[in-house]
N, C-alpha and C positions, 0 to 999 in steps of 0.2 A: 521198876521205872528206869533205874540206871542201866540195867541189862538191855532193855529195849532201846534206849538211846544209843548205847554202844553198838548194838546190832545195826541200827539205822545208819550210824556213822560208818561202820565197816562196809555196809552195802553201798553207801554213797561213794566211798573211796574206791571201791571195786569197779563201780560203773564209770567213775571218772577215769580210772586207769585204762579201762577198755576203750573209752572214747578217745583218749590220747593215742593209744596204740593204733586204732583204726584211722585216726586223722593222719598220723605219720605215714601209714601205708598208702592212704589215698593221695597224699602229697607226693610221695615217691612215684606212684603210678602216673600222676599228672605230668611230672617232669619227664618220665620215660616216654609217654605218648608224644609230648611236645618235641622231645629230642628225635624220635623216630620220624616225625613229620617234617622237621626243619633240617635234620642232618647235623645238628650241632653236637659237640662232644658232651658227655654226661660227667657228673661228678663220680670219681672212682668208687665211692661207697655205694652208689646206686648201680653203676654199670657192672660191678663185680658181684652183685647180689643175685646168686643163682636161683634162690627161692622166689624172688620177685619176678624173674623172667619165666620160670616154669609155671607159676600160678598167676599169669598176667591176665587179670580181669579188670577192666576199667568201668567204674561206676559213674554214669553220667550225672547222677544227682549230686555227686561230690566233685564235679568238674572244677568249679571255680572257688572252692572253699579251702582256706588255709587251715593250719593246725589251730591257730587262735580262734578262728570262726567256728570250727568244730567244737572247741571247748566251750564257747559261749552258748551253744545250743543246750548244754547241760550244766550251766553254771548255777551258783547258789541262789540267784535272784530270778531265774527264768520261770519258776513254778507259779508264783503269784504276782509277778510284776505286771502292773496295769490292771489286774483283776480285783485285788483287794487292797484297800488303803493300808499302809503300814501302821502298826501300833508300836510306838517307841516308848520305852521306859527310861526316864531320866532320873538318876540318883547320884549320890555323892559318896565320898569316903566316910568313914566313921567320924563322929563328933565334928561336923563341919562348922566352920566359922560363919558369922552372919554374912560376910561378903560372898563366900562360896554358896550359901543358901540362896542369896539374891541372884547370883549368876545362874544357878540351876533353874530358878523360876523364869529367868529370861530365855534360857535355852528351851524351856517348855513352851513359852510363848512363840519362839521362833519356829518350832515344829508344830503345825496345826493339829495333828492327830496324836500327839504324844501325851503321856501322863507323867506326873512327878511323884516320887515315893521318898519319904523320909527313911533313911537307911536304918537308923536305930542300931540294934545289936545283931542284925542279920549277918550270918556268915555268907561269903561269896557263893559257895556251892548251893546253899539253900535259896539264895536270891535268884540264881540262874534257874534252878529247878522250878521255883514258883513262877518265874516268867514264862518258862516253857509250858507248864501246865495251864497257864492263863491264855495261851495262844498269842503271845506277843511276838513281834517280828524282829525287834532290835533292842539292845540295851546300851545306854550311854552312861558311862561312869566318869565322874569329874573328880579330879584330885587337886590338892592345893599345897602350897609351901608358905608357912607363916602368913596365912590369911590371903594369899594371892593365888588365883587359879593358875595351875601350872601344867596340867595334862588332861587329855580327853581320850577315852577309849570307847570305840564303837564295836560292838559285837553283834553279828547277825545270827539269828536262830533259824533252823535248829543245828546247822553244821558249820557255821562260820561264814565268812572270815572274820577275824578280829584285827582291827586297825588301831594303832596307837599314835597319837599326835601330842607334841608338846605345844603349849600355849604361851604366847608372848604378847605384850602390849594390850592386855585385856582392859577394855574400858566399858563399864556398865552404862546402861542407857541414861541414868540420871546424871552421870558425869560427863556426858558428851555435850559440848557447848552448842547452843542453838538447836538441840535435838527436839523432835516432836514429842509433846507431852500428852497426857491423857491416856485413854484406854487403847491398848495395842490391838490392831486388827488381827483376827485369826482366820482370815480368808486364805485360800490356797495360793501360795506365792508364785510369781514368775521366777525361774531359776536361770542364772547366767553363770556359765563356766568358761573362763577365758585363760588361755595359755597352757592347757593340758594337751601335749602333743605326743608324748611317748606312750608305749603300752602300759607302763606303770602309772602314768598320769591318767590314762583312760580307766584303769582299774580303780583309782582313787575317786574319779568322777562317778563311777557306778556305785561305789560304796556310799558316797554322800548323797547322790540324787535319790536313792531309794529310801532315804529317811523322810522324804517329802511325798505326799500323795500326788498322783498324776492328775492333771487338769483335763477333763473331758471337753470335747468340742461343744457340747450343748450347755456346759456349765458357764455361768456368768464370770467374766474375767475379774479377778481381784485387783486390788490397788497396792499390792506389796511386791517388792523385788528383793531377792536374796542373791548376792553376788559372791562368787568364789573366783578370785583372780590369782593365778600363779605367777609370782615374780621371783625368779631364781630359787625355786623350790620352797618358797614361803607362800602359803595360801592366805591371802588377805580376804577376810570375811566382812561383808557390809550388809546392813539391813535397812531398806528405805521404803517409804510409802510415797506415792505420787498422786498428783492431781492434774488432770488435763485442763490446761488453760487456753488452748487454742486448737486449730485444726491439726497442726504439726508441732505443738509445743506442750511440754509438761513441766511441772515443778516438783522437785524431789525434796523430801525431808527425811533426815536420818533418824532411825528409831533406836538402833542398837540391839544387842551389844556389838561392839567392835573388837576384833581380835585378829591375831596372826597365828596360823596353824602350821606346824612343820611335822611331816611324817617321819617316824623313826622305826616303825615295824608293821608288817602285815604277816599274819600267820593263820594257818587253818585251825578249825575248831572254835569252840566258844570260849568265853572269858575265863572260865575256871580251869580250862585245859591248858596247862603250861607246857605240855609236850607236843603241841601241834606243829606241823611242818611249817617252817619259816619260808614264806614266799620272798620277802625282801626285808632287810633291816639295815639301818645305818650303823656302820662301824667306824673305827678310827681311820680307815683308808678311803671312806666314801667321798669325803670332801677334799681330797688332796689336790684335785684339779679344779681350779676356780672357774674354768671355762665350760665345764660339763654340767648340764642340768639333767636331773633324773626324772622330773615330772614334765 
């Protein structure tokens, strides 16, 4: 089982590297063609590439695609995105407090197609292998410090990525003043992503939105809204239900939980793989410029 997973991972990385190489060549050919058509000077790295000039073949199907768009054609989510509803496993660190257990239950209610598992004495490697053999799509691992939820890790199966967030200002649904009481609706929610403008921000949006099942056009619209709003690299998460009170008016009621997420690492591979390639991580020099936003 482990050998098969390693072989699949190597095959995926090899196809990913080939896609990146072909995308870079296609982008250079596009720049070469536009330069020949307009007469504008080229970048020396492209103009002095003898191999590119000797083997000049322009593929019209790749005419308007950039390197990023080529990579998105073979990304980790393209295989089953919109075809099969995600199956997310929500669990905690070992020996969780009652507050972390309550928070895990609320995360389970936030994600309509998720399931919750009591961690017990399961080792992380066995937990990941069990999730893979059960056909789960993602794993969410919650951490705490002195009874307060402090971190959230999202790992996508079977090849990653794994995104780690720190949690701040966590308020459970029963602690929210004037919050909606009673049974939580588990209809498929409307998703709102606001303020994610950079490539890293769009990468985070892709990781978060694939935790929720897509709403089909024929499906009845639910009455839930989950909002992810980026404010200076802090992601504010809110969960509301709404009732239509007029032709153009609705009333919102907050359900919870309420929290702030801050990204500190994205790396390849699944949760148990500590040697995965790091796509981005926050280090001691990341926030030296207060004016720069990464998401």
